N, C-alpha and C positions, 0 to 999 in steps of 0.2 A: 550517490546512494545516501541516505539520512543515516545521520550518527545514532548508535547504538548504546545504552548501558547496559551493563551487566549489575543486574539486581542477586546480591549475596546474603538471602535471609539468613538470621541469628534465631535458630529455633529456640536456643538455652534462654534466650533475651524474651522473644514472646511467652515462655512457659511462667518465667520468673513476672512478668507483668501480669499476667492472668492471677498467679497465684498472690500478688499485693495488691488486688482489687481490681484490676482491670479485665476479669473473665469476660466482659461485654463486647470485647473490641471486635471480634469476628463478625457482629451483628450490621456493623458498618456499611451502608452501599454507597457514602458518598452521595449524598442528596445536597449536600452543604447547607442543613438548615441550622446546625448549631453556629455558624461563622456567621451567619444573617443574624441572629438573633442576640449574639453575645454582644454587649455596650463596652468590652474591654478589648476587643481584638483589634488591631492594628488597619488601617486600609491596605496596606500592601503585606503582601503573603499574609492573610489572615489566620488565625486559628480559630477551633481546633480540627477543621477538613484535613489539614496535609498530615499533622501530628496521627490521626485517625488512621492513616492509609498505610503512613510509616511504621507504625506501631502495629499493624494488621500485616507488613510485610518483614517483620523483624530486621528494619534498617536501624538499629543499635545505635551507630555512629552519629546519623543525621540528627537522632533525638536527645541525644547526649550533648550536641554543642548549641543547641535550639534554645536559645531565651523565651521564646514563645512558652513552653512549656510552666517556667515560672510566675510568666505573667499571667496565667489564667489563677484565680482564685479561688476555683473551686464553687463556685456559687449556684452550678447547677442548671440554671436558666437553659444552658443548651441540652442538659440532660431531658429536663422538664417538657422540650419543644420536641424532643429528637423522636421521629416515627418509628423507629424500628427499635427503640429502646435500647438503642445502643451505648448509652452512658457516657459521652464523652469526658465529663469533669472527672469519672471517677477513673477512667483510663489514665487522662493527664497527671493525676494524682497519684496512680501507681507507677507511671514513669518518673514522676518528682522523687518518688519514695525510692525507686531504683538507683535512681542519680546519685542521691546523697551518700545512700548506702555504700555504694562501689566506690565514691570518689573519696570519701574519709579513711584517713589512716589511724590505724591498721586496718584492713578492708575484713578481718576478720571478726572486729568489734560490729559492724555494720550487720554483717550477717546474723550475728547473736541476736542484737536487739529488735531485728524483725523475725522472729523464730521463738513460739510460744515456748516450747521444750526448755531453751536456755534462761527463762524468767527465774526459775531459783537459784539459778548459778547468780545469775548478775544481781539479785537482792541478799543472795546468800554471802559473796563478799563483803559488803560493809558491815553487815551482822557481825561476819567474823570478826572484822577491824575492828569491830566495836567490844566485840568480849572481850579481844587480847589488849585494847586500851584500859577498859574497866577492871580486868583481873579481880571480879569477886565484887568490887566497892560500887555497888548498887545503889545504896540509900547513906550516904553521907549523912554523918549527926549535924547537930545543927540548924541554924537556918537554910530556907531554900537555895541554894545560890548554885546555878549549873556551873561554874568554873571550879566547884570545889568537887563535882563529880569529872570534868574534861577538863582540864586547864585549857587557858585560851592559850598558851604557848603551844600545846599541842595540837590544837585547832588551825594555829597559824599554820603550822608545819605540814600538817595534811591539805590544807588549803592551798598552801603554796605549790607543792608538788601536784596535786590533779590538776590547779589552774593550767598549770605548765604544760601537761598531758593534754587538756582540753584542748588549749591554745596549739600545740603542733597538731593535733588534728584537724583541726577546724579549719587552719593555715593552710594544710597540704591540701584539705579538699577543695577548699576557693581557689587555691592556685592551680589545681588542675583544672577546675571549672572554667576558671578565665582562658587558661590556654587553650580551651575547646572553644569557647565563644569567639574567640580574637585569632583562630587557626585560619590562615588566608589574607589576613586583612595588614596591609602592608603600613608599617606605621603606627599601628595599635598604641595605645597607652600601655604601661606596666599596672599591675593591679593596685599599686599603693598610689600610683599619680592617676588613674581613674577616681580613688577614692578621695584624695584631696582635691579634685576638681570638681566631682558630682554627687557627694554624700550629703550636701546640704541642700538640694532641691527633694532629692530621694527621700530624706529624713522628714522634709516637710511633710508628703505624701503620706510615708506611714504613720507619723503622728496623727494625721487626721484622717487616716483610713478611708481616703476619697474613693478608692478603688472599691471597697467591700460595699461602700452606699452606692454604687452605680447600678449594683445586680437586684433583680426585683425577686426572681423565685423565691428568695430564701432571706426577708429582712433578718431575722431572728438572727442568723447567724452575724449578722456585723454587730448586734449588740454584744452579742456574746465576747467574741473576738475582744470588741471594745472593753469592755468590763474585766478580762483576763489580761489584757496587755497593761492597761494602767494600774489596772491591781498589782503586776508585777513591778511597775512603774514605782508604786509606791511605796512596796515592798523593800524594793533595791533602795531606796532612799532612806528608810527607816534603818534598815542595817548599815549602811554606810555610815549615817549620824551614830549610831551604837557602837560600830568598829571605830570611827573616829573618836570616840568617848575611850575608848580600851587604850588605844595607842596612845592617847593624850596623857593619859594616866600614867602609862609605862615611861613615857619620854619626859614629862614636863611638870607632873603633878602625882609624884607618886603616895602611895599610900592614901589618897583623896579620894573616897568613895561616891563622890559627887557625879563622877564620870563613868561610873562603873555601872552595868544591869544591878539587879530589877531597877524597871524605871517606875514610875509613877504612872498611872493607869490616863491621866490627864495631861501626860508629858506629849512633846511633840513627837516622840519616836513611837508610842504607845497606838496615837491616835492614828498618825501616819500608816503604820504597820497594821494596825486592826481593819482601818479604812479599806487598805487593799487587799486585805485577808477576806473582806468581804465581800466586794467588786469579784476577786478570783473564784470562791465558792457560787456566787449568784451565777458568773459568765459559765463554768462548769456546768452546775445546774440544767443551765438553760439551754448549752448543748447537749447534754445527756436527754433533755426533753426532746427537744428537734429531731434527736436521730430515733426515738421510738415512737413516736405521734406524726413527724412528719418526716417521714423515710423517703416519699416520693420526690420531696422537693430536697431535704438533706443529705440524700445520698445514703449507700451502705456505711457502715462503720466498720473500718478494718480492725485491725489486730494493732499497729503502729497508733492509729488514733485511738482506740480505747485506752491502750497502757499509758498513753500520755494525757489525756484525760481525766483518768483517775490517778494518777499519779500528783498532778498539779493539786486536785482535789483533795486528796489525803496530804501533801503538805500544808496545804492551809489550815484543815480541819485539826491535823496532830499539833499542828500550832497554837491553834486558840484551846484545844484541852491541855496543852501545858500550862498554857495562861491560866487558866481558869481552876486547875490543881493547884498552882502555886498560890493563888489567889486565897484557894481554900484552906493553905497550909497540909496538904496532902501530900508528904514527902516523896511516898512511894510510888505513886501515880504521877505527880509530875516528872520525875525521875524517867519514868516509864515511857511516859509521851514524851518525854526529850529526845530520850533514845531513838523512839521510832520517826521523830521527826527528822533525826540526823539522817536516817537509814533513808526516807524518801527523798529528802534533799540532795544527797550523794545519787542516788539512780539520776534523779532528775538533771542535774549539773553537771557530774562526772562524767555522764554518757552522752551530754550534749551533742557532740559531733557526729551522733550514730542513731540520733531518734528523732522522733518530729521536730523537737526544738531546734533542729539545724535548718528546720525550712526557711526561719526567720532571718540566718545569716544568707542562705544560699538565694532567695527571693530577692534579698537586699544587694547582692551581686549583679544579680540579671537586671533588675531595676537599673542599676547603675551603667550597665551595658546599655540598656535602653537610651537612657540619658545620652549618652555619649554616641550611640549610631542614630540619634535624633528619631525616634519612632516615635510617631504622632501620639501613643496611647499607653 
């Protein structure tokens, strides 16, 4: 008598995947066109055909420990060629969203970030925090110096606390994810050991964006991702230099204004930051244009996608507005835009483990596992 397998569908999982953007999954009839046209799928156990049937049956446990859902870049080659309109790319994107929402700690935050009704509360928290810090001191007298509005020491304390919380949420999530990936594998390395051994080759692929470039249906997405990614890198460099100058003044050069903002428009900090900001704005606008004009190839925009894109865009725009207002010596507007900028930065970074931003971390972990498991693509 042949062995039998008992399938226990998780109906709630199916409902959540559909709600997160995978509502077309039931249209799939397993023709395997998606796996045939995908240039990223490994030759052994190719995706996304198997993931589609698992999603249809509500096999949550199989999908949550499947690295292939993260090796998909949602380029939509599969969706464009699907004869049934099952949109495998969007289904896998929905499963990824479900994954990081439920793996991160605390899970309540993941649920909140995935639903529009919580958006006022999520933005309201940093607004209230800012109001408590300012206590009516909205336009300090004298030259426009943002440290007069909010002391750098206070920003350091707040940044330290929320960075710790973000790291706890992220580390908990990716530790759970790694445990699922290595479940049943004897001698599998620990997460930290795998990072040490395989991070460098993975980072090389990420920096070159080579997988995005393999996709054919939606090349625009490759350039948009490239602009946003390197825009962030440039802004991070500028912020690090600025923070380094502030700490240098505190520790070694007390009272030396040379190390403190505001920086000259042609300084390394400004040039790097402004170039990064321009790249982010260009990338976000390209994403939004692609989604509105090229819907068939770009795929549907989910709530998580839209909030993330608009948040990044407003971080960059409010940064530019703050800079322009300070240059124009418009104190009220400079401080106002600075406050709004901080709120968007808080939303983007403090909620990182539970938002679309977490994709970057989870995909890196999946790529590290693929290197360890010697996946061919």
